[in-house]
gemmi code that builds the backbone of each chain (N, CA, C; Angstrom):
import gemmi

chains = {
    "A": [
        ("MET", (-19.580, -20.969, -26.519), (-20.557, -21.605, -25.628), (-19.865, -22.526, -24.620)),
        ("ASP", (-18.924, -23.339, -25.167), (-18.163, -24.245, -24.306), (-17.418, -23.488, -23.218)),
        ("GLN", (-16.850, -22.376, -23.654), (-16.048, -21.596, -22.695), (-16.898, -21.057, -21.554)),
        ("ILE", (-18.091, -20.600, -21.904), (-18.996, -20.082, -20.878), (-19.346, -21.177, -19.883)),
        ("LEU", (-19.553, -22.389, -20.431), (-19.893, -23.530, -19.587), (-18.753, -23.843, -18.608)),
        ("ILE", (-17.530, -23.838, -19.144), (-16.366, -24.142, -18.292), (-16.256, -23.118, -17.168)),
        ("VAL", (-16.395, -21.842, -17.540), (-16.299, -20.783, -16.529), (-17.398, -20.962, -15.480)),
        ("ALA", (-18.612, -21.308, -15.941), (-19.737, -21.482, -15.018), (-19.464, -22.612, -14.036)),
        ("VAL", (-18.915, -23.718, -14.548), (-18.596, -24.857, -13.670), (-17.528, -24.463, -12.655)),
        ("LEU", (-16.491, -23.780, -13.138), (-15.398, -23.376, -12.242), (-15.881, -22.417, -11.172)),
        ("VAL", (-16.767, -21.500, -11.582), (-17.283, -20.526, -10.621), (-18.103, -21.236, -9.537)),
        ("THR", (-18.934, -22.207, -9.965), (-19.752, -22.937, -8.999), (-18.879, -23.745, -8.049)),
        ("LEU", (-17.924, -24.486, -8.610), (-17.019, -25.277, -7.771), (-16.260, -24.377, -6.812)),
        ("GLY", (-15.764, -23.260, -7.367), (-15.006, -22.315, -6.545), (-15.847, -21.780, -5.403)),
        ("TYR", (-17.114, -21.494, -5.713), (-18.002, -20.940, -4.690), (-18.165, -21.901, -3.526)),
        ("PHE", (-18.494, -23.177, -3.833), (-18.766, -24.129, -2.752), (-17.500, -24.528, -2.002)),
        ("PHE", (-16.471, -24.942, -2.762), (-15.252, -25.401, -2.099), (-14.531, -24.249, -1.402)),
        ("GLY", (-14.487, -23.121, -2.099), (-13.779, -21.962, -1.549), (-14.427, -21.482, -0.263)),
        ("ARG", (-15.758, -21.445, -0.263), (-16.467, -20.954, 0.909), (-16.267, -21.880, 2.099)),
        ("ARG", (-16.323, -23.187, 1.799), (-16.155, -24.156, 2.876), (-14.745, -24.055, 3.466)),
        ("ALA", (-13.754, -23.966, 2.563), (-12.360, -23.895, 3.021), (-12.132, -22.636, 3.851)),
        ("GLU", (-12.741, -21.525, 3.401), (-12.530, -20.263, 4.111), (-13.147, -20.310, 5.503)),
        ("LYS", (-14.344, -20.872, 5.585), (-15.031, -20.979, 6.868), (-14.195, -21.789, 7.853)),
        ("LYS", (-13.687, -22.930, 7.345), (-12.882, -23.818, 8.181), (-11.624, -23.090, 8.654)),
        ("HIS", (-11.031, -22.351, 7.730), (-9.800, -21.645, 8.060), (-10.037, -20.595, 9.141)),
        ("PHE", (-11.152, -19.842, 8.999), (-11.425, -18.792, 9.985), (-11.693, -19.385, 11.375)),
        ("ILE", (-12.397, -20.531, 11.400), (-12.660, -21.178, 12.691), (-11.345, -21.605, 13.349)),
        ("SER", (-10.461, -22.196, 12.535), (-9.190, -22.648, 13.092), (-8.319, -21.466, 13.512)),
        ("LEU", (-8.397, -20.366, 12.754), (-7.623, -19.164, 13.112), (-8.053, -18.636, 14.472)),
        ("ILE", (-9.376, -18.545, 14.676), (-9.899, -17.986, 15.923), (-9.494, -18.854, 17.113)),
        ("GLU", (-9.568, -20.172, 16.908), (-9.198, -21.092, 17.983), (-7.729, -20.961, 18.354)),
        ("ARG", (-6.874, -20.967, 17.322), (-5.434, -20.916, 17.597), (-5.027, -19.553, 18.147)),
        ("GLU", (-5.731, -18.508, 17.716), (-5.403, -17.176, 18.239), (-5.702, -17.073, 19.729)),
        ("LYS", (-6.777, -17.741, 20.150), (-7.116, -17.746, 21.579), (-5.990, -18.354, 22.395)),
        ("VAL", (-5.453, -19.476, 21.892), (-4.367, -20.163, 22.589), (-3.101, -19.306, 22.583)),
        ("MET", (-2.832, -18.657, 21.444), (-1.582, -17.926, 21.277), (-1.606, -16.534, 21.919)),
        ("ASN", (-2.756, -16.133, 22.433), (-2.851, -14.802, 23.035), (-1.927, -14.630, 24.235)),
        ("GLN", (-1.519, -15.754, 24.830), (-0.608, -15.675, 25.977), (0.797, -15.267, 25.554)),
        ("LEU", (1.047, -15.280, 24.258), (2.360, -14.897, 23.737), (2.190, -13.655, 22.874)),
        ("PRO", (2.262, -12.469, 23.482), (1.960, -11.267, 22.706), (3.063, -10.919, 21.709)),
        ("ALA", (2.626, -10.474, 20.543), (3.556, -9.992, 19.530), (3.381, -8.489, 19.434)),
        ("MET", (4.480, -7.750, 19.415), (4.386, -6.296, 19.410), (5.181, -5.683, 18.273)),
        ("ALA", (4.725, -4.524, 17.845), (5.431, -3.829, 16.782), (6.511, -2.919, 17.346)),
        ("SER", (6.559, -2.789, 18.670), (7.515, -1.890, 19.306), (8.951, -2.354, 19.101)),
        ("ARG", (9.865, -1.382, 18.992), (11.259, -1.735, 18.742), (12.075, -1.870, 20.021)),
        ("MET", (11.500, -1.368, 21.120), (12.270, -1.364, 22.370), (11.731, -2.398, 23.351)),
        ("PRO", (12.445, -3.482, 23.570), (12.001, -4.433, 24.585), (12.229, -3.858, 25.985)),
        ("PRO", (11.518, -4.371, 27.001), (11.716, -3.875, 28.358), (13.176, -4.020, 28.804)),
        ("GLN", (13.668, -2.988, 29.468), (15.096, -2.965, 29.797), (15.420, -3.604, 31.148)),
        ("ASP", (14.363, -4.041, 31.873), (14.611, -4.530, 33.232), (15.186, -5.939, 33.283)),
        ("ASN", (15.093, -6.649, 32.188), (15.558, -8.032, 32.186), (16.581, -8.264, 31.093)),
        ("ARG", (17.327, -9.361, 31.262), (18.186, -9.796, 30.157), (17.442, -10.872, 29.391)),
        ("TYR", (17.475, -10.774, 28.089), (16.753, -11.741, 27.273), (17.687, -12.429, 26.302)),
        ("GLU", (17.306, -13.659, 25.982), (17.943, -14.326, 24.856), (17.083, -14.018, 23.642)),
        ("GLN", (17.715, -13.710, 22.520), (16.955, -13.281, 21.348), (17.083, -14.260, 20.192)),
        ("LYS", (16.033, -14.346, 19.443), (16.094, -15.178, 18.241), (15.127, -14.638, 17.203)),
        ("LEU", (15.578, -14.653, 15.960), (14.709, -14.220, 14.870), (13.712, -15.336, 14.546)),
        ("VAL", (12.435, -15.017, 14.577), (11.426, -16.011, 14.210), (10.597, -15.474, 13.048)),
        ("SER", (10.098, -16.394, 12.232), (9.309, -15.934, 11.096), (8.274, -16.980, 10.703)),
        ("GLY", (7.262, -16.518, 10.026), (6.245, -17.427, 9.509), (5.790, -16.920, 8.158)),
        ("ASN", (5.539, -17.834, 7.248), (5.046, -17.361, 5.949), (3.943, -18.266, 5.430)),
        ("VAL", (3.152, -17.723, 4.556), (2.093, -18.505, 3.940), (1.826, -17.972, 2.526)),
        ("VAL", (1.605, -18.895, 1.623), (1.205, -18.524, 0.257), (-0.251, -18.932, 0.116)),
        ("ILE", (-1.082, -17.989, -0.241), (-2.509, -18.277, -0.245), (-3.138, -17.732, -1.528)),
        ("ALA", (-4.103, -18.490, -2.038), (-4.726, -18.115, -3.309), (-6.226, -17.945, -3.142)),
        ("ASN", (-6.789, -17.129, -3.995), (-8.241, -16.931, -4.030), (-8.886, -18.044, -4.847)),
        ("ASP", (-10.134, -18.359, -4.562), (-10.804, -19.333, -5.417), (-11.375, -18.651, -6.661)),
        ("TYR", (-11.841, -19.450, -7.578), (-12.260, -18.938, -8.877), (-13.463, -18.010, -8.766)),
        ("PHE", (-14.382, -18.348, -7.885), (-15.593, -17.545, -7.715), (-15.256, -16.120, -7.271)),
        ("LYS", (-14.384, -16.046, -6.276), (-14.029, -14.733, -5.732), (-13.291, -13.873, -6.747)),
        ("THR", (-12.436, -14.532, -7.526), (-11.720, -13.802, -8.558), (-12.686, -13.267, -9.607)),
        ("PHE", (-13.677, -14.094, -9.920), (-14.708, -13.716, -10.884), (-15.492, -12.502, -10.376)),
        ("VAL", (-15.915, -12.563, -9.127), (-16.667, -11.459, -8.516), (-15.831, -10.181, -8.492)),
        ("ALA", (-14.538, -10.356, -8.136), (-13.644, -9.200, -8.075), (-13.484, -8.579, -9.453)),
        ("GLY", (-13.478, -9.426, -10.471), (-13.374, -8.940, -11.842), (-14.552, -8.066, -12.213)),
        ("LEU", (-15.758, -8.472, -11.785), (-16.960, -7.673, -12.033), (-16.895, -6.360, -11.266)),
        ("ARG", (-16.411, -6.463, -10.015), (-16.315, -5.299, -9.149), (-15.405, -4.241, -9.756)),
        ("ASN", (-14.392, -4.733, -10.439), (-13.405, -3.844, -11.042), (-14.025, -2.875, -12.048)),
        ("LEU", (-15.132, -3.295, -12.623), (-15.786, -2.439, -13.609), (-16.364, -1.194, -12.965)),
        ("PHE", (-16.909, -1.355, -11.753), (-17.595, -0.241, -11.094), (-16.759, 0.442, -10.025)),
        ("GLY", (-15.681, -0.231, -9.625), (-14.868, 0.333, -8.553), (-15.485, 0.065, -7.207)),
        ("GLY", (-14.804, 0.490, -6.170), (-15.335, 0.295, -4.820), (-14.608, -0.803, -4.078)),
        ("LYS", (-15.161, -1.125, -2.933), (-14.517, -2.086, -2.038), (-14.605, -3.506, -2.609)),
        ("ILE", (-13.457, -4.191, -2.641), (-13.471, -5.591, -3.074), (-13.281, -6.461, -1.833)),
        ("SER", (-14.402, -6.825, -1.213), (-14.282, -7.528, 0.077), (-13.764, -8.946, -0.092)),
        ("THR", (-13.881, -9.519, -1.292), (-13.377, -10.880, -1.481), (-11.847, -10.926, -1.367)),
        ("TYR", (-11.181, -9.825, -1.701), (-9.729, -9.798, -1.540), (-9.347, -9.458, -0.107)),
        ("GLU", (-10.191, -8.685, 0.547), (-9.888, -8.308, 1.931), (-9.788, -9.529, 2.840)),
        ("THR", (-10.726, -10.465, 2.666), (-10.660, -11.661, 3.511), (-9.427, -12.495, 3.182)),
        ("LEU", (-9.033, -12.511, 1.924), (-7.837, -13.266, 1.528), (-6.599, -12.748, 2.259)),
        ("LEU", (-6.434, -11.427, 2.249), (-5.265, -10.830, 2.891), (-5.334, -10.979, 4.408)),
        ("ASP", (-6.544, -10.872, 4.940), (-6.739, -11.041, 6.377), (-6.330, -12.444, 6.810)),
        ("ARG", (-6.785, -13.442, 6.068), (-6.430, -14.830, 6.384), (-4.928, -15.033, 6.316)),
        ("GLY", (-4.318, -14.506, 5.256), (-2.875, -14.656, 5.075), (-2.090, -14.058, 6.230)),
        ("ARG", (-2.440, -12.836, 6.627), (-1.691, -12.153, 7.680), (-1.816, -12.883, 9.007)),
        ("ARG", (-3.042, -13.281, 9.325), (-3.256, -13.940, 10.619), (-2.556, -15.285, 10.675)),
        ("GLU", (-2.602, -16.012, 9.563), (-1.928, -17.313, 9.512), (-0.415, -17.149, 9.672)),
        ("ALA", (0.148, -16.160, 8.987), (1.597, -15.947, 9.053), (2.031, -15.612, 10.476)),
        ("VAL", (1.251, -14.768, 11.156), (1.599, -14.397, 12.529), (1.508, -15.610, 13.449)),
        ("LEU", (0.496, -16.447, 13.236), (0.359, -17.642, 14.067), (1.555, -18.579, 13.894)),
        ("ARG", (2.016, -18.702, 12.668), (3.177, -19.576, 12.426), (4.437, -19.012, 13.064)),
        ("MET", (4.554, -17.682, 13.002), (5.684, -17.034, 13.657), (5.647, -17.297, 15.158)),
        ("LYS", (4.445, -17.181, 15.730), (4.295, -17.407, 17.170), (4.557, -18.865, 17.542)),
        ("ASP", (4.191, -19.783, 16.657), (4.499, -21.201, 16.872), (5.993, -21.390, 17.060)),
        ("GLN", (6.755, -20.756, 16.148), (8.211, -20.857, 16.231), (8.726, -20.261, 17.531)),
        ("ALA", (8.151, -19.117, 17.905), (8.574, -18.436, 19.125), (8.286, -19.306, 20.344)),
        ("GLN", (7.151, -19.988, 20.306), (6.773, -20.842, 21.430), (7.732, -22.023, 21.578)),
        ("GLN", (8.135, -22.584, 20.436), (9.093, -23.684, 20.475), (10.425, -23.246, 21.070)),
        ("PHE", (10.774, -22.005, 20.813), (12.001, -21.430, 21.365), (11.840, -21.181, 22.874)),
        ("GLY", (10.595, -21.095, 23.341), (10.338, -20.858, 24.750), (10.216, -19.383, 25.093)),
        ("ALA", (9.825, -18.580, 24.109), (9.778, -17.133, 24.290), (8.529, -16.681, 25.036)),
        ("GLU", (8.621, -15.493, 25.633), (7.452, -14.902, 26.281), (6.910, -13.720, 25.492)),
        ("LEU", (7.756, -13.160, 24.656), (7.375, -11.971, 23.888), (7.965, -12.046, 22.480)),
        ("VAL", (7.267, -11.425, 21.554), (7.861, -11.241, 20.229), (7.857, -9.744, 19.940)),
        ("PHE", (9.034, -9.208, 19.648), (9.146, -7.770, 19.426), (9.484, -7.443, 17.977)),
        ("ASN", (9.221, -6.187, 17.634), (9.557, -5.641, 16.315), (9.007, -6.501, 15.177)),
        ("VAL", (7.727, -6.771, 15.232), (7.100, -7.601, 14.199), (6.902, -6.789, 12.920)),
        ("LYS", (7.341, -7.358, 11.828), (7.174, -6.704, 10.528), (6.415, -7.636, 9.596)),
        ("TYR", (5.577, -7.034, 8.772), (4.861, -7.806, 7.766), (5.418, -7.469, 6.392)),
        ("GLU", (5.333, -8.456, 5.552), (5.758, -8.235, 4.174), (4.760, -8.976, 3.293)),
        ("THR", (4.145, -8.283, 2.380), (3.168, -8.925, 1.502), (3.627, -8.785, 0.071)),
        ("SER", (3.600, -9.880, -0.665), (3.969, -9.753, -2.074), (3.068, -10.636, -2.920)),
        ("SER", (2.840, -10.169, -4.108), (2.029, -10.924, -5.049), (2.964, -11.785, -5.891)),
        ("ILE", (2.759, -13.101, -5.882), (3.662, -13.936, -6.685), (3.119, -14.197, -8.070)),
        ("SER", (1.860, -13.881, -8.287), (1.317, -14.199, -9.610), (1.646, -13.111, -10.637)),
        ("GLY", (2.361, -12.083, -10.202), (2.744, -11.036, -11.133), (1.655, -9.990, -11.309)),
        ("GLN", (1.849, -9.127, -12.264), (0.945, -7.986, -12.425), (-0.201, -8.260, -13.397)),
        ("ASP", (-0.166, -9.438, -14.025), (-1.185, -9.765, -15.019), (-2.553, -9.909, -14.360)),
        ("SER", (-3.500, -9.048, -14.736), (-4.783, -9.015, -14.024), (-5.692, -10.182, -14.412)),
        ("ARG", (-5.364, -10.874, -15.525), (-6.201, -12.016, -15.913), (-5.872, -13.251, -15.086)),
        ("LYS", (-4.700, -13.230, -14.461), (-4.290, -14.405, -13.692), (-4.952, -14.428, -12.324)),
        ("MET", (-5.006, -15.631, -11.746), (-5.536, -15.777, -10.395), (-4.562, -15.144, -9.405)),
        ("PRO", (-5.079, -14.371, -8.487), (-4.164, -13.750, -7.539), (-3.621, -14.763, -6.525)),
        ("ILE", (-2.311, -14.771, -6.381), (-1.660, -15.566, -5.343), (-0.805, -14.600, -4.540)),
        ("ILE", (-0.973, -14.597, -3.224), (-0.168, -13.688, -2.425), (0.664, -14.455, -1.415)),
        ("GLU", (1.795, -13.865, -1.061), (2.576, -14.419, 0.021), (2.644, -13.396, 1.139)),
        ("VAL", (2.416, -13.845, 2.365), (2.602, -12.974, 3.518), (3.708, -13.563, 4.374)),
        ("HIS", (4.652, -12.721, 4.739), (5.758, -13.153, 5.587), (5.759, -12.244, 6.811)),
        ("ALA", (5.731, -12.833, 7.986), (5.786, -12.052, 9.225), (7.035, -12.472, 9.978)),
        ("TYR", (7.788, -11.487, 10.468), (8.965, -11.849, 11.248), (9.187, -10.900, 12.404)),
        ("GLY", (9.873, -11.373, 13.406), (10.126, -10.566, 14.582), (11.172, -11.228, 15.444)),
        ("THR", (11.493, -10.583, 16.561), (12.491, -11.129, 17.460), (11.808, -11.713, 18.689)),
        ("ALA", (12.006, -12.999, 18.911), (11.451, -13.669, 20.087), (12.381, -13.450, 21.266)),
        ("LEU", (11.795, -13.124, 22.418), (12.606, -12.857, 23.607), (12.311, -13.890, 24.685)),
        ("LYS", (13.393, -14.487, 25.189), (13.265, -15.459, 26.265), (14.037, -14.939, 27.451)),
        ("LYS", (13.417, -14.950, 28.620), (14.099, -14.458, 29.820), (15.268, -15.343, 30.174)),
        ("LEU", (16.392, -14.713, 30.532), (17.575, -15.518, 30.931), (17.516, -15.815, 32.408)),
    ],
    "B": [
        ("MET", (26.175, -17.781, 15.485), (25.826, -16.453, 14.963), (24.454, -16.036, 15.476)),
        ("LEU", (24.392, -14.885, 16.119), (23.102, -14.393, 16.612), (22.463, -13.485, 15.560)),
        ("ILE", (21.208, -13.769, 15.277), (20.479, -12.973, 14.287), (19.290, -12.343, 14.985)),
        ("SER", (19.097, -11.039, 14.765), (17.974, -10.389, 15.417), (17.504, -9.212, 14.579)),
        ("ASN", (16.226, -8.915, 14.625), (15.800, -7.705, 13.923), (15.578, -6.537, 14.866)),
        ("LEU", (16.084, -6.678, 16.108), (16.179, -5.497, 16.979), (17.533, -4.831, 16.717)),
        ("GLU", (17.699, -3.633, 17.269), (18.934, -2.917, 16.971), (20.044, -3.186, 17.983)),
        ("PHE", (19.747, -4.043, 18.956), (20.750, -4.344, 19.984), (20.440, -5.707, 20.582)),
        ("MET", (21.388, -6.240, 21.344), (21.120, -7.434, 22.131), (20.962, -6.974, 23.574)),
        ("THR", (19.910, -7.414, 24.225), (19.708, -6.954, 25.595), (20.853, -7.450, 26.484)),
        ("GLY", (21.392, -6.543, 27.257), (22.434, -6.888, 28.215), (23.822, -7.057, 27.616)),
        ("ARG", (23.978, -6.799, 26.331), (25.312, -6.936, 25.742), (25.643, -5.690, 24.933)),
        ("LYS", (26.935, -5.378, 24.903), (27.352, -4.164, 24.201), (27.935, -4.493, 22.846)),
        ("VAL", (27.701, -3.594, 21.907), (28.332, -3.741, 20.597), (29.724, -3.139, 20.693)),
        ("THR", (30.748, -3.939, 20.450), (32.104, -3.410, 20.543), (32.609, -2.894, 19.205)),
        ("LYS", (32.062, -3.443, 18.116), (32.519, -2.967, 16.808), (31.448, -3.168, 15.747)),
        ("HIS", (31.253, -2.153, 14.922), (30.344, -2.282, 13.781), (31.142, -2.667, 12.542)),
        ("LEU", (30.641, -3.639, 11.803), (31.392, -4.109, 10.636), (30.672, -3.834, 9.325)),
        ("GLY", (29.597, -3.062, 9.392), (28.912, -2.687, 8.150), (27.837, -3.666, 7.719)),
        ("LEU", (27.307, -3.355, 6.562), (26.156, -4.109, 6.046), (26.588, -5.469, 5.482)),
        ("VAL", (25.826, -6.487, 5.817), (25.996, -7.786, 5.151), (24.663, -8.178, 4.526)),
        ("GLN", (24.736, -8.979, 3.469), (23.511, -9.282, 2.745), (23.551, -10.668, 2.107)),
        ("GLY", (22.404, -11.156, 1.781), (22.306, -12.426, 1.074), (21.065, -12.403, 0.217)),
        ("SER", (21.117, -13.050, -0.926), (19.929, -13.080, -1.755), (19.791, -14.432, -2.426)),
        ("SER", (18.604, -14.697, -2.893), (18.334, -15.974, -3.532), (17.147, -15.787, -4.467)),
        ("VAL", (17.290, -16.277, -5.669), (16.198, -16.172, -6.641), (15.705, -17.578, -6.965)),
        ("ARG", (14.435, -17.787, -6.830), (13.884, -19.103, -7.160), (12.715, -18.949, -8.110)),
        ("ALA", (12.604, -19.905, -8.991), (11.486, -19.896, -9.931), (10.266, -20.521, -9.281)),
        ("LYS", (9.123, -20.000, -9.687), (7.873, -20.482, -9.123), (7.511, -21.853, -9.688)),
        ("HIS", (7.764, -22.042, -10.972), (7.347, -23.292, -11.603), (8.419, -24.355, -11.420)),
        ("ALA", (8.348, -25.063, -10.337), (9.411, -26.019, -10.023), (8.834, -27.402, -9.776)),
        ("GLY", (8.340, -28.029, -10.838), (7.919, -29.426, -10.737), (6.618, -29.632, -9.987)),
        ("ARG", (6.548, -29.059, -8.794), (5.366, -29.270, -7.963), (4.207, -28.378, -8.375)),
        ("ASP", (4.326, -27.815, -9.568), (3.412, -26.744, -9.944), (2.024, -27.219, -10.343)),
        ("ILE", (1.915, -28.445, -10.822), (0.642, -28.905, -11.381), (-0.447, -28.963, -10.308)),
        ("MET", (-0.097, -29.563, -9.182), (-1.069, -29.650, -8.091), (-1.518, -28.270, -7.627)),
        ("SER", (-0.541, -27.360, -7.564), (-0.857, -25.999, -7.150), (-1.848, -25.350, -8.094)),
        ("GLY", (-1.691, -25.662, -9.386), (-2.579, -25.106, -10.400), (-4.017, -25.535, -10.168)),
        ("ILE", (-4.187, -26.799, -9.818), (-5.535, -27.312, -9.558), (-6.096, -26.682, -8.289)),
        ("LYS", (-5.248, -26.641, -7.275), (-5.684, -26.112, -5.992), (-6.073, -24.644, -6.096)),
        ("ASN", (-5.408, -23.969, -7.008), (-5.636, -22.552, -7.225), (-7.095, -22.250, -7.553)),
        ("MET", (-7.770, -23.202, -8.198), (-9.172, -23.020, -8.565), (-10.072, -22.897, -7.344)),
        ("PHE", (-9.714, -23.646, -6.297), (-10.592, -23.696, -5.122), (-10.111, -22.791, -3.995)),
        ("GLY", (-9.013, -22.159, -4.219), (-8.501, -21.265, -3.190), (-7.799, -22.017, -2.078)),
        ("GLY", (-7.305, -21.280, -1.109), (-6.637, -21.901, 0.024), (-5.134, -21.831, -0.089)),
        ("GLU", (-4.459, -22.487, 0.845), (-3.009, -22.391, 0.894), (-2.360, -23.258, -0.168)),
        ("LEU", (-1.302, -22.738, -0.775), (-0.514, -23.506, -1.716), (0.776, -23.921, -1.010)),
        ("THR", (0.724, -25.097, -0.404), (1.809, -25.531, 0.478), (3.155, -25.612, -0.241)),
        ("ALA", (3.130, -26.040, -1.506), (4.383, -26.183, -2.252), (5.111, -24.847, -2.353)),
        ("TYR", (4.353, -23.792, -2.604), (4.961, -22.462, -2.705), (5.427, -21.944, -1.351)),
        ("THR", (4.639, -22.230, -0.326), (5.033, -21.810, 1.017), (6.403, -22.377, 1.363)),
        ("GLU", (6.561, -23.688, 1.063), (7.843, -24.336, 1.353), (8.957, -23.779, 0.481)),
        ("LEU", (8.638, -23.570, -0.781), (9.634, -23.052, -1.712), (10.200, -21.711, -1.227)),
        ("LEU", (9.308, -20.821, -0.823), (9.762, -19.495, -0.390), (10.473, -19.573, 0.961)),
        ("GLN", (10.016, -20.501, 1.796), (10.672, -20.714, 3.091), (12.120, -21.151, 2.868)),
        ("GLU", (12.297, -22.132, 1.985), (13.657, -22.618, 1.669), (14.505, -21.501, 1.083)),
        ("SER", (13.890, -20.733, 0.202), (14.600, -19.638, -0.438), (15.093, -18.631, 0.602)),
        ("ARG", (14.237, -18.363, 1.580), (14.579, -17.409, 2.625), (15.696, -17.945, 3.516)),
        ("GLU", (15.633, -19.248, 3.786), (16.685, -19.866, 4.590), (18.022, -19.783, 3.872)),
        ("GLU", (18.000, -20.009, 2.568), (19.241, -19.954, 1.804), (19.821, -18.536, 1.805)),
        ("ALA", (18.958, -17.555, 1.611), (19.425, -16.163, 1.625), (20.037, -15.818, 2.982)),
        ("THR", (19.377, -16.261, 4.059), (19.885, -16.000, 5.411), (21.234, -16.680, 5.611)),
        ("GLU", (21.336, -17.913, 5.095), (22.589, -18.666, 5.198), (23.732, -17.903, 4.521)),
        ("ARG", (23.439, -17.322, 3.379), (24.462, -16.551, 2.648), (24.864, -15.303, 3.407)),
        ("MET", (23.882, -14.682, 4.038), (24.179, -13.489, 4.836), (25.077, -13.864, 6.008)),
        ("ILE", (24.752, -14.987, 6.664), (25.535, -15.436, 7.817), (26.972, -15.745, 7.401)),
        ("GLU", (27.111, -16.380, 6.235), (28.433, -16.694, 5.705), (29.266, -15.423, 5.537)),
        ("GLN", (28.620, -14.415, 4.972), (29.320, -13.147, 4.758), (29.694, -12.496, 6.086)),
        ("ALA", (28.780, -12.588, 7.046), (29.051, -12.006, 8.361), (30.229, -12.710, 9.020)),
        ("ARG", (30.279, -14.015, 8.843), (31.369, -14.807, 9.418), (32.700, -14.415, 8.791)),
        ("SER", (32.683, -14.159, 7.495), (33.922, -13.843, 6.796), (34.480, -12.474, 7.196)),
        ("VAL", (33.632, -11.583, 7.697), (34.161, -10.303, 8.176), (34.441, -10.352, 9.676)),
        ("GLY", (34.213, -11.501, 10.293), (34.589, -11.686, 11.693), (33.542, -11.272, 12.702)),
        ("ALA", (32.282, -11.209, 12.288), (31.222, -10.796, 13.211), (30.732, -11.984, 14.039)),
        ("ASN", (30.125, -11.704, 15.186), (29.465, -12.786, 15.900), (27.959, -12.559, 16.042)),
        ("ALA", (27.454, -11.476, 15.433), (26.006, -11.257, 15.431), (25.614, -10.377, 14.248)),
        ("VAL", (24.397, -10.533, 13.795), (23.842, -9.632, 12.785), (22.584, -9.010, 13.371)),
        ("LEU", (22.576, -7.683, 13.438), (21.433, -6.990, 14.038), (20.622, -6.245, 12.982)),
        ("ASN", (19.423, -5.882, 13.400), (18.530, -5.083, 12.546), (18.310, -5.717, 11.164)),
        ("VAL", (17.997, -6.988, 11.189), (17.827, -7.730, 9.940), (16.487, -7.405, 9.291)),
        ("ARG", (16.519, -7.196, 7.978), (15.295, -6.936, 7.220), (15.195, -7.908, 6.042)),
        ("PHE", (13.970, -8.285, 5.733), (13.727, -9.120, 4.562), (13.042, -8.289, 3.495)),
        ("SER", (13.279, -8.629, 2.253), (12.469, -8.013, 1.217), (12.261, -8.997, 0.076)),
        ("THR", (11.099, -8.948, -0.505), (10.758, -9.853, -1.601), (10.411, -9.029, -2.815)),
        ("SER", (10.978, -9.370, -3.951), (10.549, -8.663, -5.150), (10.292, -9.667, -6.256)),
        ("SER", (9.223, -9.410, -6.953), (8.868, -10.279, -8.061), (9.583, -9.769, -9.301)),
        ("ILE", (10.450, -10.597, -9.858), (11.248, -10.168, -11.001), (10.433, -10.302, -12.290)),
        ("THR", (9.926, -11.505, -12.511), (8.967, -11.706, -13.589), (7.781, -12.428, -12.950)),
        ("ALA", (6.806, -12.816, -13.745), (5.658, -13.520, -13.179), (6.071, -14.861, -12.584)),
        ("GLY", (7.191, -15.440, -13.067), (7.566, -16.784, -12.642), (8.550, -16.878, -11.493)),
        ("ALA", (9.259, -15.799, -11.181), (10.333, -15.918, -10.199), (10.280, -14.797, -9.165)),
        ("ALA", (10.745, -15.119, -7.975), (10.792, -14.122, -6.912), (12.194, -14.051, -6.341)),
        ("GLU", (12.630, -12.850, -5.988), (13.910, -12.703, -5.337), (13.696, -12.420, -3.863)),
        ("ILE", (14.407, -13.157, -3.044), (14.372, -12.918, -1.606), (15.692, -12.253, -1.239)),
        ("TYR", (15.612, -11.152, -0.549), (16.816, -10.424, -0.187), (16.794, -10.187, 1.320)),
        ("VAL", (17.897, -10.447, 1.972), (17.948, -10.226, 3.410), (19.233, -9.469, 3.743)),
        ("TYR", (19.120, -8.471, 4.607), (20.306, -7.682, 4.930), (20.269, -7.240, 6.391)),
        ("GLY", (21.426, -6.936, 6.910), (21.506, -6.517, 8.296), (22.880, -5.946, 8.589)),
        ("THR", (23.087, -5.507, 9.831), (24.365, -4.937, 10.236), (25.177, -5.992, 10.984)),
        ("ALA", (26.372, -6.257, 10.480), (27.258, -7.199, 11.166), (27.970, -6.475, 12.296)),
        ("VAL", (27.985, -7.083, 13.474), (28.631, -6.449, 14.623), (29.408, -7.486, 15.433)),
        ("ILE", (30.300, -6.980, 16.271), (30.930, -7.843, 17.262), (30.366, -7.444, 18.623)),
        ("LEU", (29.821, -8.421, 19.342), (29.285, -8.167, 20.673), (30.302, -8.618, 21.710)),
        ("ASP", (30.275, -7.951, 22.863), (31.173, -8.389, 23.934), (30.623, -9.656, 24.600)),
        ("GLY", (31.444, -10.295, 25.417), (31.030, -11.539, 26.073), (31.093, -12.695, 25.115)),
        ("ASP", (30.813, -13.899, 25.622), (30.831, -15.041, 24.703), (29.415, -15.525, 24.407)),
        ("ASP", (29.290, -16.309, 23.334), (27.967, -16.729, 22.866), (27.387, -17.866, 23.701)),
    ],
}
model = gemmi.Model(1)
for chain_id, residues in chains.items():
    chain = gemmi.Chain(chain_id)
    for i, (resn, *xyz) in enumerate(residues, 1):
        res = gemmi.Residue()
        res.name, res.seqid = resn, gemmi.SeqId(i, " ")
        for name, pos in zip(("N", "CA", "C"), xyz):
            atom = gemmi.Atom()
            atom.name, atom.element = name, gemmi.Element(name[0])
            atom.pos, atom.b_iso = gemmi.Position(*pos), 0.0
            res.add_atom(atom)
        chain.add_residue(res)
    model.add_chain(chain)
structure = gemmi.Structure()
structure.add_model(model)
structure.setup_entities()
């Protein structure tokens, strides 16, 4: 009985705090993305050949965790299969945040373009499905500054 | 030392290829700052302590790669790739590798 109560409290707390944090994060992501749109990041491997550029490796990473409510919902979803949208938003937030941090670094360098952007996603909480999922997203690329 | 994940430096020629150089670093997840992260984990969001930990780990791996590149006489490392692998639930390995080259011109 006690255990059910603890889980219920955690789920409720997770729902309210997690939802608020996620909303705030998405608003800040959208705002910063608008500003950073002037610095395009590309997956292409070939930079334009008409100019000489100074190059620098830039990267951004973020470790992000799901709240208790979402993990609980995902656990239920696992029984029936199908789309787990609570994890989709987690990965979406992680990727966008990592790219923004990479672009921050590129901007400090004074770059106009970021080329050959690669993503790397890894789960740090291991393969144990009872544990809370924690993921790390690392984005890196080459910042180009006109000489 | 110039580091890039493109396969060339714009406007400069590779005069000599010196082969693969690499660096790695293994760090444990539970490193003192873990308690706060555990609490934060309940409510979701970013775990700043881990972000920094992995950032430092990556810097160290890169530093080791650069050291190796220097010892073979390179002045740039091109086509750099990162990889992360979880060894156990508690530790992650960061591995970074690239091609050491000598570029013409001065830095």
